[in-house]
C-alpha positions in Angstrom: 0.0 0.0 0.0 1.3 3.4 -0.9 1.8 5.9 1.9 0.0 9.3 1.9 1.2 12.5 3.4 -0.6 14.3 6.2 -0.1 17.4 8.3 -1.3 18.0 11.8 -1.5 21.4 13.2 -0.8 21.8 16.9 -2.0 24.6 19.2 -1.3 25.1 22.9 -4.1 24.6 25.3 -5.6 27.9 26.3 -4.6 27.4 29.9 -0.9 27.5 28.8 -1.0 30.9 27.0 0.8 32.4 30.0 4.3 30.9 30.6 3.7 31.2 34.4 0.8 28.7 34.1 3.1 25.9 32.9 3.6 23.0 35.3 6.5 20.5 35.5 4.1 17.9 34.0 3.4 20.2 31.1 7.1 20.7 30.4 7.7 16.9 30.7 4.9 16.2 28.2 6.5 18.6 25.7 9.8 16.8 26.2 8.1 13.5 25.4 6.5 15.2 22.4 9.9 16.2 21.1 11.3 12.6 21.6 8.2 11.1 19.9 8.7 13.2 16.8 12.4 12.8 16.9 12.1 9.0 16.8 9.5 9.2 14.0 11.9 11.5 12.0 14.7 9.0 12.5 12.4 6.2 11.2 11.6 8.4 8.1 8.0 8.9 8.9 8.2 12.6 9.8 9.3 14.9 7.0 9.2 18.2 8.9 8.2 19.3 12.4 8.4 22.8 14.0 6.5 25.7 15.4 6.1 29.4 14.8 8.1 31.9 16.8 5.2 33.8 18.2 3.7 34.4 21.7 2.0 31.4 23.2 -1.5 32.6 22.4 -0.6 32.8 18.7 1.9 30.1 18.1 1.2 26.9 16.3 3.1 23.8 15.3 3.1 21.7 12.1 4.0 18.0 11.7 4.2 16.8 8.1 4.4 13.0 8.0 3.6 9.9 6.0 1.1 7.2 7.0 -0.5 4.1 5.5 -4.0 5.5 5.9 -6.1 8.3 7.4 -6.8 6.1 10.4 -3.1 5.4 10.9 -2.4 9.1 10.6 -5.1 9.9 13.2 -3.6 7.3 15.5 -0.1 8.8 15.1 -1.4 12.3 15.8 -3.5 11.2 18.8 -0.5 9.3 20.2 1.6 12.4 20.4 2.4 12.8 24.1 1.6 16.5 24.1 -1.9 15.7 22.7 -2.3 12.8 25.1 -1.4 15.1 28.1 -3.8 17.9 26.9 -0.9 20.4 26.5 -1.7 20.8 22.8 -4.7 20.2 20.6 -4.3 18.8 17.1 -6.2 18.8 13.8 -5.3 16.5 10.9 -5.3 17.4 7.2 -4.4 15.4 4.1 -1.4 17.2 2.6 0.2 17.3 -0.9 3.7 18.6 -1.3 3.9 20.7 -4.5 7.4 22.1 -4.2 10.3 21.0 -2.1 13.8 22.5 -1.8 16.5 20.2 -3.0 
């Protein structure tokens, strides 16, 4: 089966828009989120992951990745530790790469 490309958009939970409201558990979840995506990048599943450099109430992250199906893509997104912990919300979108820098 051919893999398809997806993107999920991450946004911080509203309760975390002020840096002073972050707990140690929230920070640990973000660390696990980074490791999760790092391992998926090493396996070749994640093509790109990052976030905008804006204040917490405006920032968002993108994860562009391959999956066997939409259900597999949803499972990957919902297994992201930051999503599991409620630190971030995520929405999934099918994605087509039209241009890519060499």
